[in-house]
BAPAVO-895312 format. One record per atom (N, C-alpha, C): residue in one letter; x negated, y negated, z. Coordinates in steps of 0.2 Angstrom, whole numbers, padded with zeros to 4 digits, always signed. Layout:
// BAPAVO-895312
aXYZ ...
***
This chain:
// BAPAVO-895312
m+0518-0312-0945 m+0522-0314-0951 m+0528-0310-0952 g+0534-0313-0951 g+0540-0309-0951 g+0542-0307-0958 n+0541-0311-0963 n+0544-0309-0970 n+0538-0310-0975 p+0534-0305-0977 p+0528-0306-0981 p+0530-0309-0988 t+0536-0308-0990 t+0538-0310-0997 t+0543-0316-0996 g+0544-0319-0991 g+0549-0324-0990 g+0548-0330-0994 f+0541-0332-0995 f+0540-0338-0999 f+0541-0336-1007 k+0542-0330-1009 k+0543-0329-1016 k+0551-0328-1017 e+0555-0326-1011 e+0562-0325-1012 e+0566-0331-1011 i+0564-0336-1006 i+0568-0341-1004 i+0565-0348-1006 a+0569-0352-1009 a+0567-0359-1011 a+0567-0364-1005 r+0563-0369-1006 r+0564-0374-1000 r+0570-0377-1001 d+0573-0378-0995 d+0580-0382-0994 d+0580-0386-0988 q+0578-0392-0989 q+0577-0397-0984 q+0584-0399-0981 a+0584-0400-0975 a+0591-0402-0972 a+0592-0409-0974 e+0598-0411-0976 e+0600-0417-0979 e+0601-0422-0973 y+0600-0429-0975 y+0602-0434-0970 y+0610-0435-0971 r+0613-0438-0966 r+0620-0440-0966 r+0621-0444-0972 e+0627-0444-0974 e+0629-0447-0980 e+0628-0455-0979 i+0626-0458-0985 i+0625-0466-0984 i+0631-0469-0982 e+0637-0467-0985 e+0643-0471-0983 e+0645-0471-0976 t+0643-0465-0973 t+0644-0464-0966 t+0639-0468-0962 r+0633-0468-0964 r+0628-0472-0960 r+0628-0479-0960 l+0632-0482-0966 l+0633-0489-0966 l+0638-0491-0961 t+0641-0487-0957 t+0646-0489-0952 t+0644-0489-0945 d+0638-0487-0944 d+0635-0486-0937 d+0627-0487-0937 y+0625-0486-0931 y+0617-0487-0931 y+0614-0480-0928 g+0618-0475-0930 g+0616-0468-0928 g+0610-0465-0931 e+0608-0460-0929 e+0602-0457-0932 e+0604-0454-0939 l+0599-0453-0943 l+0600-0450-0950 l+0602-0443-0950 y+0600-0439-0945 y+0600-0432-0945 y+0607-0428-0945 t+0608-0423-0949 t+0614-0419-0949 t+0613-0413-0944 p+0619-0410-0942 p+0618-0404-0937 p+0614-0399-0939 i+0611-0395-0934 i+0606-0390-0935 i+0610-0383-0937 i+0608-0380-0943 i+0611-0374-0945 i+0606-0368-0944 e+0607-0364-0939 e+0601-0360-0937 e+0599-0355-0942 d+0604-0352-0945 d+0603-0347-0951 d+0599-0350-0956 h+0601-0356-0958 h+0597-0359-0963 h+0590-0360-0961 l+0588-0362-0955 l+0582-0363-0953 l+0578-0357-0952 t+0581-0351-0950 t+0578-0345-0950 t+0575-0343-0957 r+0579-0344-0962 r+0577-0342-0969 r+0572-0347-0971 q+0572-0353-0969 q+0566-0358-0971 q+0560-0356-0968 a+0560-0354-0961 a+0554-0352-0958 a+0551-0346-0961 s+0555-0342-0964 s+0552-0335-0967 s+0548-0337-0973 r+0548-0343-0975 r+0544-0345-0981 r+0537-0346-0979 c+0535-0347-0972 c+0528-0347-0970 c+0524-0341-0972 m+0518-0342-0975 m+0514-0337-0977 m+0509-0334-0972 d+0509-0337-0966 d+0504-0335-0961 d+0497-0335-0964 c+0495-0341-0967 c+0489-0341-0971 c+0483-0339-0967 g+0478-0336-0970 g+0472-0335-0967 g+0469-0341-0964 i+0469-0347-0967 i+0467-0353-0965 i+0473-0358-0965 p+0476-0359-0959 p+0483-0363-0959 p+0481-0370-0959 f+0480-0373-0965 f+0478-0380-0966 f+0484-0385-0962 c+0490-0382-0962 c+0495-0386-0959 c+0493-0388-0952 q+0490-0384-0948 q+0488-0386-0941 q+0481-0388-0940 s+0477-0389-0946 s+0471-0392-0946 s+0471-0400-0944 d+0465-0403-0943 d+0465-0410-0941 d+0469-0414-0947 n+0468-0412-0953 n+0471-0416-0958 n+0479-0415-0959 g+0481-0409-0956 g+0488-0407-0957 g+0492-0409-0951 c+0489-0408-0945 c+0493-0409-0939 c+0488-0413-0934 p+0489-0419-0932 p+0485-0422-0928 p+0485-0419-0920 v+0490-0416-0919 v+0491-0413-0912 v+0489-0405-0912 s+0488-0403-0918 s+0486-0396-0919 s+0491-0391-0917 n+0498-0392-0919 n+0503-0388-0918 n+0502-0381-0921 a+0503-0376-0917 a+0502-0369-0920 a+0508-0367-0924 i+0509-0370-0930 i+0515-0370-0934 i+0516-0363-0937 p+0512-0359-0939 p+0514-0352-0942 p+0516-0348-0936 e+0514-0349-0930 e+0516-0345-0924 e+0524-0347-0923 w+0526-0353-0922 w+0533-0354-0921 w+0537-0354-0927 n+0535-0354-0933 n+0539-0352-0939 n+0540-0345-0938 d+0536-0340-0936 d+0537-0333-0936 d+0542-0332-0930 l+0541-0335-0925 l+0546-0334-0919 l+0553-0336-0921 i+0554-0342-0925 i+0561-0344-0928 i+0563-0339-0932 y+0559-0336-0937 y+0561-0331-0941 y+0564-0325-0937 r+0561-0323-0932 r+0563-0318-0928 r+0569-0320-0923 d+0571-0326-0923 d+0577-0328-0919 d+0575-0329-0912 q+0568-0330-0910 q+0566-0331-0904 q+0565-0338-0902 w+0570-0342-0902 w+0570-0349-0901 w+0567-0352-0895 k+0568-0348-0889 k+0565-0351-0883 k+0557-0350-0883 d+0555-0344-0886 d+0548-0343-0886 d+0545-0348-0891 a+0548-0350-0896 a+0546-0355-0901 a+0545-0362-0898 l+0550-0363-0893 l+0550-0370-0890 l+0544-0370-0885 m+0542-0364-0881 m+0537-0364-0877 m+0530-0365-0881 r+0530-0362-0887 r+0524-0362-0891 r+0523-0369-0893 l+0528-0372-0895 l+0528-0379-0898 l+0526-0384-0892 h+0528-0383-0886 h+0526-0387-0880 h+0519-0386-0878 k+0516-0381-0880 k+0509-0380-0878 k+0504-0385-0881 t+0506-0388-0887 t+0502-0393-0890 t+0505-0399-0891 n+0512-0400-0889 n+0515-0406-0891 n+0520-0408-0885 n+0518-0413-0882 n+0522-0415-0876 n+0529-0418-0878 f+0530-0421-0884 f+0536-0424-0886 f+0538-0422-0893 p+0540-0416-0894 p+0541-0414-0901 p+0548-0417-0904 e+0552-0419-0899 e+0558-0423-0901 e+0557-0429-0905 f+0551-0432-0903 f+0549-0438-0906 f+0545-0437-0913 t+0540-0432-0913 t+0537-0431-0919 t+0541-0427-0924 g+0546-0423-0922 g+0551-0420-0926 g+0555-0425-0930 r+0555-0431-0928 r+0560-0436-0931 r+0555-0441-0935 v+0550-0444-0932 v+0546-0449-0935 v+0540-0448-0938 c+0537-0442-0937 c+0530-0440-0940 c+0531-0440-0947 p+0526-0442-0951 p+0527-0442-0959 p+0525-0435-0961 a+0524-0430-0957 a+0523-0423-0959 a+0517-0422-0964 p+0511-0424-0962 p+0506-0422-0966 p+0505-0414-0966 c+0508-0411-0961 c+0507-0403-0961 c+0510-0401-0967 e+0516-0404-0970 e+0519-0401-0976 e+0515-0403-0982 g+0511-0408-0982 g+0507-0410-0987 g+0501-0405-0987 s+0499-0402-0982 s+0493-0398-0981 s+0495-0390-0982 c+0502-0389-0982 c+0504-0382-0982 c+0501-0379-0989 v+0498-0373-0988 v+0495-0369-0993 v+0501-0367-0998 l+0507-0366-0996 l+0512-0364-1001 l+0513-0370-1006 g+0512-0376-1003 g+0513-0382-1008 g+0509-0382-1014 s+0503-0378-1014 s+0499-0378-1020 s+0502-0375-1026 v+0507-0370-1024 v+0510-0367-1030 v+0517-0367-1030 d+0520-0370-1025 d+0527-0371-1024 d+0529-0377-1019 k+0535-0378-1017 k+0537-0383-1013 k+0535-0380-1006 p+0532-0385-1001 p+0530-0382-0995 p+0536-0380-0990 v+0534-0377-0985 v+0539-0375-0979 v+0542-0382-0976 t+0548-0381-0974 t+0551-0387-0971 t+0549-0388-0964 i+0543-0389-0962 i+0540-0388-0955 i+0544-0394-0951 k+0545-0400-0953 k+0547-0405-0949 k+0555-0403-0947 n+0559-0401-0952 n+0565-0399-0950 n+0565-0394-0944 i+0561-0389-0945 i+0561-0383-0940 i+0558-0386-0933 e+0553-0390-0933 e+0551-0393-0927 e+0557-0397-0923 y+0560-0401-0927 y+0566-0405-0924 y+0571-0400-0921 a+0573-0395-0925 a+0578-0390-0923 a+0576-0386-0916 i+0570-0384-0916 i+0567-0381-0910 i+0568-0385-0904 v+0566-0391-0904 v+0567-0395-0898 v+0574-0397-0896 e+0578-0398-0901 e+0585-0400-0900 e+0589-0394-0897 k+0587-0388-0900 k+0591-0382-0897 k+0588-0381-0890 g+0582-0383-0888 g+0579-0382-0881 g+0583-0387-0877 f+0585-0393-0879 f+0588-0397-0874 f+0596-0395-0874 d+0599-0393-0879 d+0606-0391-0879 d+0607-0385-0875 e+0602-0380-0875 e+0602-0374-0871 e+0600-0375-0863 g+0597-0381-0862 g+0595-0382-0855 g+0588-0379-0854 w+0585-0377-0859 w+0578-0374-0858 w+0573-0379-0856 i+0574-0386-0858 i+0569-0391-0856 i+0571-0394-0850 k+0567-0394-0844 k+0569-0397-0838 k+0563-0399-0834 p+0563-0403-0829 p+0557-0405-0825 p+0554-0399-0822 e+0547-0399-0823 e+0543-0394-0820 e+0538-0397-0816 p+0540-0399-0810 p+0535-0402-0805 p+0529-0397-0803 p+0523-0399-0802 p+0518-0395-0800 p+0519-0392-0793 e+0516-0386-0792 e+0517-0383-0786 e+0513-0386-0780 t+0508-0389-0782 t+0503-0392-0777 t+0501-0399-0780 r+0499-0403-0775 r+0496-0410-0777 r+0489-0410-0775 t+0485-0414-0780 t+0478-0414-0778 t+0476-0420-0773 g+0481-0424-0772 g+0480-0430-0768 g+0476-0436-0771 k+0475-0435-0778 k+0472-0440-0782 k+0478-0444-0785 t+0477-0451-0786 t+0481-0455-0789 t+0478-0458-0796 v+0482-0458-0801 v+0480-0461-0808 v+0485-0466-0810 a+0482-0472-0813 a+0486-0477-0816 a+0485-0476-0823 i+0491-0477-0827 i+0491-0477-0834 i+0494-0484-0836 i+0490-0487-0840 i+0492-0493-0843 i+0495-0493-0850 g+0502-0494-0850 g+0506-0494-0856 g+0510-0487-0856 s+0516-0488-0858 s+0521-0483-0858 s+0523-0480-0865 g+0519-0481-0870 g+0520-0479-0876 g+0519-0471-0876 p+0519-0468-0882 p+0519-0461-0883 p+0512-0458-0880 a+0507-0462-0881 a+0500-0459-0878 a+0500-0460-0871 g+0503-0465-0868 g+0503-0466-0861 g+0507-0461-0857 l+0513-0460-0860 l+0518-0455-0857 l+0515-0448-0858 a+0512-0446-0863 a+0509-0440-0864 a+0503-0439-0859 a+0499-0444-0858 a+0493-0443-0853 a+0496-0443-0846 a+0501-0447-0845 a+0505-0446-0838 a+0508-0439-0837 a+0511-0436-0842 a+0514-0430-0841 a+0509-0424-0840 q+0503-0425-0843 q+0498-0420-0843 q+0495-0421-0836 l+0493-0427-0833 l+0490-0428-0827 l+0495-0425-0821 n+0501-0427-0822 n+0506-0425-0817 n+0506-0417-0817 k+0506-0414-0822 k+0506-0407-0823 k+0500-0403-0819 t+0495-0407-0819 t+0489-0404-0815 t+0489-0406-0808 g+0494-0410-0806 g+0495-0411-0798 g+0493-0418-0796 h+0491-0422-0801 h+0489-0429-0799 h+0496-0433-0798 k+0495-0438-0794 k+0501-0443-0793 k+0500-0448-0798 v+0504-0450-0803 v+0503-0454-0808 v+0508-0460-0808 t+0505-0466-0809 t+0510-0472-0810 t+0508-0475-0816 v+0514-0476-0820 v+0513-0479-0827 v+0515-0487-0827 y+0511-0491-0829 y+0513-0498-0829 y+0515-0500-0836 e+0520-0504-0837 e+0522-0507-0843 e+0524-0514-0843 r+0522-0518-0848 r+0523-0525-0847 r+0530-0527-0850 a+0533-0523-0854 a+0539-0525-0857 a+0545-0523-0851 d+0551-0525-0853 d+0556-0523-0848 d+0559-0516-0848 r+0557-0512-0853 r+0559-0505-0854 r+0553-0501-0856 i+0553-0495-0853 i+0548-0490-0855 i+0549-0487-0862 g+0543-0485-0865 g+0543-0482-0871 g+0538-0485-0876 g+0536-0491-0876 g+0532-0494-0880 g+0534-0494-0887 l+0530-0491-0892 l+0532-0490-0899 l+0538-0487-0900 l+0540-0482-0896 l+0546-0478-0896 l+0552-0482-0895 t+0551-0487-0891 t+0557-0491-0889 t+0558-0497-0893 y+0552-0500-0895 y+0552-0507-0898 y+0550-0506-0905 g+0547-0501-0908 g+0544-0501-0914 g+0547-0496-0919 i+0552-0492-0917 i+0555-0487-0922 i+0562-0489-0922 p+0565-0490-0927 p+0573-0491-0928 p+0577-0485-0925 n+0583-0487-0923 n+0587-0482-0920 n+0589-0477-0925 m+0589-0478-0932 m+0592-0473-0936 m+0587-0468-0937 k+0580-0469-0935 k+0575-0464-0935 k+0574-0461-0928 l+0575-0465-0923 l+0574-0462-0916 l+0579-0466-0912 g+0584-0462-0910 g+0589-0465-0906 g+0586-0467-0899 k+0588-0472-0896 k+0585-0474-0889 k+0587-0469-0884 n+0593-0466-0885 n+0595-0461-0880 n+0591-0455-0880 i+0587-0453-0886 i+0582-0448-0886 i+0576-0450-0882 v+0574-0456-0882 v+0568-0458-0878 v+0570-0458-0871 d+0576-0461-0869 d+0578-0461-0862 d+0579-0454-0859 r+0581-0449-0864 r+0582-0442-0861 r+0575-0439-0859 r+0570-0441-0863 r+0563-0438-0861 r+0561-0442-0855 i+0562-0449-0855 i+0559-0453-0849 i+0563-0450-0843 n+0569-0449-0843 n+0573-0447-0837 n+0570-0440-0834 l+0568-0436-0839 l+0565-0429-0838 l+0558-0430-0834 l+0554-0435-0837 l+0548-0436-0834 l+0548-0439-0827 
***
């Protein structure tokens, strides 16, 4: 826990969406550029609770170690935060955009004040990772000789394929539509998840 009194000294300040007048002129995403100093201050509000409900089953369906990467961001260790985030989440660039953030609803600080801006921080970690070139293909050193078929290329199918490939299996993903992505491609509007973001991860896979 980098700043034991951060939650008392710093108010919640969520990153704003782009101005409505600007968004009316295009189909671009809602999000504004990342300001690292701002996020470092927001991460310092994390209390490193004895029982971090934010990463419990009700708080985070993928069990992200949220207090750990909040602390790393406070210490300006962005690459380490990205590595910690990727240990539990194959696609944080998707969840950081479209997840309804039950983690923030479960944040212990939220019982007495406004919760930590967890979703903003997650989004920023992975975007900085792509900007810095830290996220790149990591093919397995050896192959098992086994082949696995994945039916459907939505987020669950792609995550399963990524994990199986990481362990050395050869994976083939089957998709009935004309583009890969499932819900990511056909179910989420561009303003929340640009298709270039989906393609960026698919190309990496």
